[in-house]
C-alpha positions in Angstrom: 33.5 -36.1 -52.9 30.1 -37.7 -52.9 29.0 -40.6 -50.7 26.3 -43.2 -50.7 26.1 -43.2 -47.0 27.6 -41.1 -44.2 27.5 -43.0 -40.8 27.7 -42.0 -37.2 28.2 -44.4 -34.3 30.5 -45.6 -31.6 33.9 -46.5 -32.9 35.3 -49.6 -31.4 37.9 -52.3 -32.0 36.1 -55.7 -32.1 38.1 -58.4 -30.3 36.6 -61.8 -31.0 37.4 -65.1 -29.3 35.8 -68.6 -29.3 35.0 -69.7 -25.7 33.3 -72.6 -24.0 30.1 -72.2 -22.0 32.1 -72.9 -18.9 34.4 -69.8 -19.5 31.3 -67.7 -20.2 29.7 -68.9 -16.9 32.9 -68.2 -15.0 33.0 -64.6 -16.3 29.4 -64.2 -15.2 27.7 -62.6 -18.2 24.4 -63.7 -19.8 24.8 -65.5 -23.1 23.8 -63.6 -26.2 23.5 -60.2 -24.5 25.4 -56.9 -25.0 26.7 -55.5 -21.7 28.4 -52.2 -21.2 31.4 -52.6 -19.0 34.0 -50.4 -17.4 37.7 -50.5 -18.2 38.6 -52.7 -15.2 36.0 -55.3 -16.2 37.2 -55.3 -19.8 40.8 -55.9 -18.7 39.6 -58.8 -16.5 37.7 -60.4 -19.5 40.8 -59.9 -21.7 43.0 -61.5 -19.0 40.7 -64.6 -19.0 41.3 -65.0 -22.8 45.0 -65.2 -22.4 46.3 -67.9 -24.7 43.0 -68.0 -26.7 43.0 -67.4 -30.5 41.6 -64.0 -31.0 41.1 -61.7 -33.9 40.6 -58.0 -34.0 39.1 -55.5 -36.5 37.6 -52.0 -36.6 34.0 -52.2 -35.5 31.0 -50.9 -33.7 27.5 -51.3 -35.2 27.4 -48.4 -37.6 31.1 -48.9 -38.5 30.4 -52.5 -39.5 27.6 -51.3 -41.8 29.7 -48.6 -43.5 32.6 -51.1 -43.9 30.2 -53.6 -45.5 29.0 -51.0 -47.9 32.5 -50.1 -48.8 33.3 -53.8 -49.3 30.6 -54.1 -51.9 32.1 -51.1 -53.8 30.0 -48.3 -52.3 31.3 -45.0 -51.1 31.0 -44.4 -47.4 32.2 -41.9 -44.8 32.1 -42.2 -41.0 32.3 -39.9 -38.0 34.4 -41.5 -35.3 36.2 -40.9 -32.0 39.2 -43.0 -31.1 42.0 -42.7 -28.6 45.6 -41.7 -29.2 46.8 -45.2 -28.7 47.7 -48.3 -30.8 44.1 -49.5 -31.0 42.9 -46.1 -32.2 45.5 -46.0 -34.9 44.7 -49.6 -35.9 41.0 -48.7 -36.1 41.5 -45.8 -38.4 43.9 -47.6 -40.6 41.7 -50.7 -40.9 38.7 -48.6 -42.0 40.7 -46.6 -44.5 42.2 -49.7 -46.1 38.6 -51.0 -46.7 37.8 -47.7 -48.3 35.8 -45.8 -45.7 36.6 -42.1 -45.6 37.3 -41.3 -42.0 39.0 -38.0 -41.1 39.0 -37.5 -37.3 41.4 -36.2 -34.7 42.5 -38.7 -32.1 41.4 -37.9 -28.5 43.0 -38.3 -25.1 41.9 -41.6 -23.5 41.4 -45.2 -24.4 39.8 -46.4 -27.7 36.6 -48.3 -27.1 36.5 -52.0 -27.4 33.9 -54.7 -27.9 35.0 -58.2 -26.7 32.8 -60.7 -28.6 32.8 -64.2 -26.9 31.5 -66.8 -29.3 30.2 -70.1 -28.0 29.8 -73.4 -30.0 26.0 -72.7 -30.6 27.0 -69.6 -32.5 25.6 -67.2 -29.8 27.8 -64.1 -29.3 28.1 -62.3 -26.0 29.3 -58.8 -26.4 31.1 -56.8 -23.6 31.5 -53.2 -24.7 33.8 -50.6 -23.2 33.0 -47.4 -25.0 36.2 -45.5 -24.1 36.5 -42.2 -25.9 33.8 -43.1 -28.4 31.3 -42.0 -25.7 32.7 -38.4 -26.2 31.6 -38.2 -29.8 29.7 -34.9 -30.1 27.9 -32.6 -32.6 31.2 -30.9 -33.5 32.6 -34.2 -34.7 29.9 -34.5 -37.4 30.9 -33.3 -40.8 28.4 -31.0 -42.4 30.2 -31.1 -45.8 30.2 -34.9 -45.9 26.5 -35.1 -45.0 25.6 -32.5 -47.6 27.3 -34.7 -50.2 25.7 -38.0 -49.2 22.6 -39.9 -50.3 21.8 -41.3 -46.9 23.0 -40.8 -43.4 23.0 -43.9 -41.1 22.6 -43.4 -37.3 22.8 -46.2 -34.7 20.5 -46.2 -31.7 23.3 -46.9 -29.3 24.2 -43.2 -29.5 21.0 -42.4 -27.6 22.4 -44.1 -24.4 24.1 -40.9 -23.3 25.5 -37.4 -24.1 27.1 -36.0 -26.1 26.6 -39.0 -28.5 22.9 -38.4 -28.5 23.4 -34.8 -29.6 25.8 -36.0 -32.3 23.0 -38.3 -33.6 20.5 -35.5 -33.6 22.8 -33.1 -35.3 23.4 -35.6 -38.1 19.7 -36.0 -38.6 19.1 -32.3 -38.5 21.9 -31.6 -41.1 20.5 -34.5 -43.3 17.0 -32.9 -43.4 18.5 -29.5 -44.0 20.2 -30.7 -47.2 17.5 -33.1 -48.3 19.6 -36.2 -47.5 17.6 -39.4 -46.5 17.9 -40.8 -42.9 18.4 -44.4 -42.1 18.1 -45.3 -38.4 18.7 -48.6 -36.6 17.1 -49.0 -33.1 20.1 -51.3 -32.2 18.7 -53.2 -29.3 15.4 -53.8 -27.4 16.8 -52.3 -24.1 17.3 -49.0 -25.9 13.6 -49.0 -27.0 12.6 -49.5 -23.4 14.5 -46.5 -22.3 13.9 -44.3 -25.4 10.6 -45.4 -26.7 9.0 -41.9 -27.1 12.0 -40.4 -28.6 12.5 -43.2 -31.1 8.8 -43.0 -32.1 9.2 -39.2 -32.7 12.1 -39.9 -35.0 10.2 -42.8 -36.8 7.2 -40.4 -37.3 9.4 -37.6 -38.3 12.7 -37.5 -40.1 13.5 -41.3 -40.5 13.1 -42.5 -44.1 14.3 -46.0 -43.5 14.1 -47.9 -40.2 16.2 -51.1 -39.5 15.0 -53.4 -36.8 14.9 -57.1 -36.0 11.7 -58.9 -34.8 12.3 -58.6 -31.1 12.8 -54.8 -31.6 9.7 -54.5 -33.8 7.6 -56.3 -31.2 8.9 -54.0 -28.6 8.2 -50.9 -30.6 4.7 -51.9 -31.7 3.3 -54.1 -29.0 2.3 -56.5 -31.8 3.5 -60.1 -32.3 3.0 -61.1 -36.0 6.0 -59.9 -38.1 4.0 -58.5 -40.9 1.6 -56.7 -38.5 4.7 -55.1 -36.8 6.2 -54.1 -40.2 2.9 -52.6 -41.4 2.4 -50.6 -38.1 5.9 -49.1 -38.4 5.4 -48.4 -42.1 2.4 -46.2 -41.2 5.0 -43.7 -40.0 8.3 -44.5 -41.7 8.5 -44.5 -45.6 10.6 -47.6 -45.6 11.1 -50.5 -43.1 13.7 -53.3 -43.1 12.6 -56.0 -40.5 15.0 -58.9 -40.2 13.8 -62.3 -39.2 17.1 -64.2 -38.7 17.2 -67.5 -40.7 13.6 -66.8 -41.9 14.8 -63.8 -44.0 13.3 -60.3 -43.7 10.4 -58.1 -44.5 10.8 -54.9 -46.5 8.1 -52.2 -46.5 8.3 -49.8 -49.5 5.6 -47.6 -51.1 2.9 -49.3 -49.1 4.0 -52.8 -50.3 5.1 -55.8 -48.2 8.2 -57.3 -49.8 9.0 -60.6 -48.2 12.7 -61.7 -48.6 13.4 -65.3 -48.1 16.4 -66.3 -45.9 19.4 -67.8 -47.6 20.7 -71.2 -46.5 23.5 -71.0 -43.9 25.1 -73.0 -41.2 25.6 -70.4 -38.5 28.7 -70.4 -36.5 28.9 -66.8 -35.5 26.0 -64.3 -35.7 28.3 -61.3 -34.9 27.4 -58.4 -37.2 24.7 -60.2 -39.1 22.3 -57.2 -38.8 25.0 -54.7 -39.6 25.9 -56.7 -42.7 22.3 -56.8 -43.8 22.0 -53.0 -43.4 25.2 -52.4 -45.3 24.2 -54.6 -48.2 20.7 -53.1 -48.4 22.0 -49.5 -48.3 24.5 -50.4 -51.0 21.8 -51.9 -53.1 19.3 -49.0 -52.9 22.1 -46.3 -53.5 23.7 -48.2 -56.4 20.8 -49.0 -58.8 19.2 -52.1 -57.3 15.5 -52.2 -56.8 14.3 -52.6 -53.2 13.5 -56.3 -53.6 16.9 -56.9 -55.3 18.7 -55.0 -52.5 16.8 -57.1 -50.1 17.9 -60.4 -51.7 21.5 -59.2 -51.6 21.2 -58.3 -47.9 19.7 -61.7 -47.1 22.5 -63.5 -48.9 25.2 -61.3 -47.3 23.7 -61.9 -43.8 23.8 -65.7 -44.4 27.3 -65.5 -45.7 28.5 -63.5 -42.6 27.0 -65.9 -40.0 28.7 -68.9 -41.8 32.1 -67.6 -40.8 33.9 -66.1 -37.7 33.9 -62.2 -37.5 31.9 -59.4 -38.9 34.0 -58.8 -42.1 33.3 -60.9 -45.2 36.0 -63.3 -46.1 34.2 -64.6 -49.3 33.3 -61.4 -50.9 30.5 -60.9 -53.5 31.6 -60.6 -57.1 30.2 -58.1 -59.6 28.7 -61.0 -61.4 26.8 -62.2 -58.3 25.4 -58.7 -57.6 24.4 -58.3 -61.2 22.6 -61.6 -61.2 20.3 -60.3 -58.6 18.9 -57.7 -61.1 17.8 -60.5 -63.4 15.7 -62.3 -60.8 
């Protein structure tokens, strides 16, 4: 079996709920931030949502990207660690039904969860309890799957602790051993503050494609202008995908700046926009689209995902819509 992308990241079940600013203030978390919480805190948050309409799906940053790629018709595989519980079984079944290859043993302990609180201004506040996903280690990475992939995709969140950091580095090591390209997302500005030197070593070394948003790019480079940020990173990484929210994105490829316009959207939930962008771009570049064509697909996919609730596309792209990008 060959794969377009083999991904590694924290496997979580996303639990999404619409809440008021008052509820968010009562819970005491900063709007729009991602906060790691313990099991007791997560249970308190879920108790506060009793009676609210919620939805759940397999998630986590890299998982959302691999799911998006499979949704477009790409072939993806994923390394995961879930608990021997109802949420763990749901997570595996959900990803397999989408088309992601995921062959992992369940582990003792609780499956990780990410509670996503969405306010009326489309901001999402994420409260993440990693559970057993934090025990993902190098032995959970599939050498055979990596050898048969075009790209590996590694999320920066894995660098927040061990053994997940070692799992990420093992994935990258095996990719380089077998001539497989490495895509890396820095995931969050707070991670850059904690792991700046290590991230730069990766960017200057094995990373072939770096995903980041503008805030992350500014944190990495110390520059302010988006193009200057992209150019600075491109001095070290062969390819760069710098997202600019509603303003689109900047791709750097073969020394060229490829500006990608944003697609019109009325944002109601920004959950997973960056993950969707990465999944669409990776699908495009591994399935015959030119970089600018893949960028346009990614831009439109990100706009479509923020126009709905949840990180899973409800209005999927047709073959005709994707083919139309190749005539632009």
